[in-house]
Residue frames as a rotation matrix with the C-alpha (Angstrom) as fourth column:
MET 1
-0.216 0.818 0.534 16.09
0.586 -0.329 0.740 5.45
0.781 0.473 -0.408 1.09
ARG 2
0.564 0.441 -0.698 15.61
0.825 -0.276 0.493 6.66
0.025 -0.854 -0.520 4.69
ASN 3
-0.380 -0.775 -0.505 18.58
0.696 -0.599 0.396 9.00
-0.609 -0.202 0.767 4.19
MET 4
-0.769 0.175 0.614 16.78
0.457 -0.521 0.721 10.59
0.446 0.835 0.321 1.23
ILE 5
0.297 0.954 -0.035 13.67
0.634 -0.170 0.755 11.08
0.714 -0.246 -0.655 3.36
LYS 6
0.311 -0.258 -0.915 15.70
0.878 -0.292 0.380 12.54
-0.365 -0.921 0.135 6.23
LYS 7
-0.758 -0.645 -0.099 17.05
0.530 -0.697 0.483 15.13
-0.380 0.313 0.870 3.79
GLY 8
-0.367 0.716 -0.594 13.48
-0.268 -0.693 -0.670 16.22
-0.891 -0.087 0.446 3.00
ASN 9
-0.791 0.046 -0.610 12.98
-0.603 0.113 0.790 14.28
0.106 0.992 -0.062 -0.22
SER 10
0.303 0.883 0.359 9.90
-0.772 0.449 -0.451 12.31
-0.559 -0.141 0.817 -1.15
VAL 11
-0.855 -0.518 -0.010 10.23
-0.443 0.720 0.534 8.76
-0.270 0.461 -0.846 -2.42
ILE 12
0.308 0.939 -0.152 7.60
-0.884 0.224 -0.410 7.15
-0.351 0.260 0.899 -4.63
VAL 13
-0.815 -0.562 0.142 7.81
-0.505 0.809 0.301 3.39
-0.284 0.173 -0.943 -5.07
ILE 14
0.275 0.827 -0.491 5.63
-0.892 0.410 0.192 0.95
0.360 0.385 0.850 -6.97
GLU 15
-0.785 -0.612 0.097 5.65
-0.574 0.660 -0.485 -2.14
0.233 -0.436 -0.869 -4.80
HIS 16
0.239 0.849 -0.471 3.66
-0.457 0.526 0.717 -5.30
0.857 0.044 0.514 -4.05
ASN 17
-0.518 -0.507 -0.689 5.67
0.370 0.593 -0.715 -6.40
0.771 -0.625 -0.120 -1.02
LEU 18
0.492 0.867 -0.077 3.26
0.419 -0.158 0.894 -6.25
0.763 -0.472 -0.441 1.93
ASP 19
0.230 -0.487 -0.842 5.97
0.943 -0.103 0.317 -5.50
-0.241 -0.867 0.436 4.50
PHE 20
-0.800 -0.547 0.248 7.04
0.599 -0.756 0.264 -2.51
0.043 0.360 0.932 2.43
ILE 21
-0.255 0.800 0.543 3.44
0.229 -0.495 0.838 -1.28
0.939 0.338 -0.057 2.05
ILE 22
0.572 0.496 -0.653 2.72
0.701 0.117 0.704 -1.68
0.426 -0.860 -0.281 5.77
ASP 23
-0.007 -0.700 -0.715 5.81
0.891 -0.328 0.313 0.40
-0.454 -0.635 0.626 6.65
SER 24
-0.478 -0.170 0.862 4.99
0.716 -0.643 0.270 3.17
0.509 0.747 0.429 4.17
ASP 25
-0.884 0.116 -0.453 4.08
0.217 -0.756 -0.618 6.64
-0.414 -0.645 0.643 5.39
TYR 26
-0.097 0.842 -0.531 1.39
-0.651 -0.457 -0.606 7.12
-0.753 0.286 0.592 2.73
ILE 27
-0.643 -0.061 0.763 -0.22
0.328 0.879 0.347 4.64
-0.692 0.474 -0.545 0.34
ILE 28
-0.151 0.619 -0.771 -1.79
-0.901 -0.408 -0.151 5.12
-0.408 0.671 0.619 -3.07
ASP 29
-0.450 0.108 0.887 -3.59
0.103 0.992 -0.069 1.92
-0.887 0.061 -0.458 -4.07
MET 30
-0.508 0.211 -0.835 -4.25
-0.836 -0.353 0.419 1.49
-0.206 0.911 0.356 -7.79
GLY 31
-0.811 0.277 0.515 -6.85
0.274 0.958 -0.084 -0.83
-0.516 0.073 -0.853 -9.25
PRO 32
0.370 0.342 0.864 -9.44
-0.876 0.439 0.201 -2.15
-0.310 -0.831 0.462 -8.96
ASP 33
0.805 -0.159 0.571 -8.01
0.253 0.963 -0.088 -4.86
-0.536 0.215 0.816 -11.26
ALA 34
-0.296 -0.955 -0.036 -5.22
0.219 -0.104 0.970 -5.12
-0.930 0.279 0.240 -13.79
GLY 35
-0.676 -0.074 0.734 -5.01
0.726 0.107 0.679 -4.11
-0.129 0.991 -0.018 -17.43
LYS 36
-0.615 0.479 0.626 -7.95
0.181 -0.688 0.703 -2.20
0.767 0.546 0.336 -18.87
ASN 37
0.499 0.837 -0.225 -9.81
0.391 0.014 0.920 -2.62
0.773 -0.547 -0.320 -15.55
GLY 38
0.234 -0.515 -0.825 -7.03
0.953 -0.047 0.299 -0.97
-0.193 -0.856 0.480 -13.55
GLY 39
-0.498 -0.622 0.605 -5.18
0.739 -0.669 -0.080 2.29
0.454 0.407 0.793 -13.36
LYS 40
0.297 0.647 0.703 -7.62
-0.005 -0.735 0.678 4.07
0.955 -0.205 -0.215 -11.08
ILE 41
-0.797 -0.487 0.358 -6.88
-0.331 -0.145 -0.933 5.27
0.506 -0.861 -0.045 -7.57
VAL 42
0.081 0.837 -0.542 -9.01
0.235 0.512 0.826 3.08
0.969 -0.195 -0.155 -5.32
PHE 43
0.825 0.121 -0.552 -7.49
0.564 -0.149 0.812 4.37
0.016 -0.981 -0.191 -2.07
ASN 44
-0.064 -0.909 0.413 -5.02
0.306 -0.411 -0.859 6.97
0.950 0.071 0.304 -0.89
GLY 45
0.634 0.248 0.733 -4.05
-0.569 -0.491 0.659 7.56
0.524 -0.835 -0.170 2.70
PHE 46
-0.291 -0.752 0.591 -2.57
-0.945 0.131 -0.299 5.79
0.148 -0.646 -0.749 5.69
ILE 47
-0.788 -0.133 -0.601 -2.35
-0.173 0.985 0.010 2.09
0.591 0.112 -0.799 6.54
ASP 48
-0.878 0.479 -0.019 -4.86
0.131 0.202 -0.971 2.41
-0.461 -0.854 -0.240 9.41
ASP 49
-0.094 0.861 -0.499 -7.44
-0.673 -0.425 -0.605 3.71
-0.733 0.279 0.620 6.98
LEU 50
-0.417 -0.125 -0.900 -6.52
-0.852 0.400 0.339 1.29
0.317 0.908 -0.273 4.19
ILE 51
-0.969 -0.030 -0.246 -7.29
0.030 0.971 -0.236 -1.77
0.246 -0.236 -0.940 6.31
LYS 52
-0.500 0.864 -0.056 -10.81
-0.100 -0.122 -0.987 -0.43
-0.860 -0.488 0.148 6.86
THR 53
0.017 0.468 -0.883 -11.48
-0.954 -0.258 -0.155 -0.82
-0.301 0.845 0.442 3.12
ASN 54
0.454 0.188 0.871 -11.98
-0.034 0.980 -0.194 -3.86
-0.890 0.058 0.452 0.92
THR 55
0.515 -0.391 -0.763 -9.48
-0.857 -0.198 -0.477 -3.18
0.035 0.899 -0.437 -1.85
TYR 56
0.800 -0.274 -0.534 -7.43
0.080 0.930 -0.358 -6.16
0.595 0.244 0.766 -2.97
THR 57
-0.254 -0.949 0.189 -4.43
-0.057 -0.180 -0.982 -4.65
0.966 -0.260 -0.008 -1.21
ALA 58
-0.207 0.252 0.945 -6.36
-0.935 -0.335 -0.116 -4.14
0.287 -0.908 0.305 2.03
ILE 59
0.834 0.552 -0.017 -7.67
-0.534 0.814 0.229 -7.70
0.140 -0.182 0.973 1.95
ALA 60
0.484 -0.736 -0.473 -4.15
0.261 0.638 -0.725 -9.08
0.835 0.227 0.501 1.41
ILE 61
-0.453 -0.672 0.586 -2.71
-0.350 -0.470 -0.810 -6.94
0.820 -0.572 -0.022 4.22
LYS 62
0.186 0.599 0.779 -5.46
-0.975 0.014 0.222 -7.96
0.122 -0.801 0.586 6.66
GLU 63
0.925 0.105 -0.364 -4.87
-0.131 0.990 -0.047 -11.62
0.356 0.091 0.930 5.83
TYR 64
0.130 -0.984 -0.121 -1.13
0.234 0.149 -0.961 -11.12
0.963 0.096 0.250 6.26
LEU 65
-0.477 -0.334 0.813 -1.40
-0.568 -0.588 -0.575 -9.27
0.670 -0.736 0.091 9.55
TYR 66
0.057 0.659 0.750 -4.20
-0.998 0.054 0.028 -11.18
-0.022 -0.750 0.661 11.23
ASN 67
0.954 0.300 0.003 -3.50
-0.299 0.953 -0.057 -14.73
-0.019 0.053 0.998 10.02
GLY 68
0.527 -0.825 0.204 0.25
0.171 0.339 0.925 -14.64
-0.832 -0.453 0.320 10.44
LYS 69
0.415 -0.522 -0.746 3.08
-0.870 -0.469 -0.156 -13.47
-0.268 0.713 -0.648 8.29
GLN 70
0.918 -0.054 0.392 4.37
0.136 0.973 -0.184 -16.25
-0.372 0.222 0.901 6.09
């Protein structure tokens, strides 16, 4: 994937893996819930800004980062 990026391509991935999200250049967080209560953009931007929010993803990342990776 990094080779694709180095060649100037963009890569869009749907992922729940927190390590992957943390290492991403730009994050689009969808929610706020699943099913009919989801599908809306609840955040878009960089990891430093995401962790200042209270989306489910931000809460999980803060827990993961500050209480130890498991």
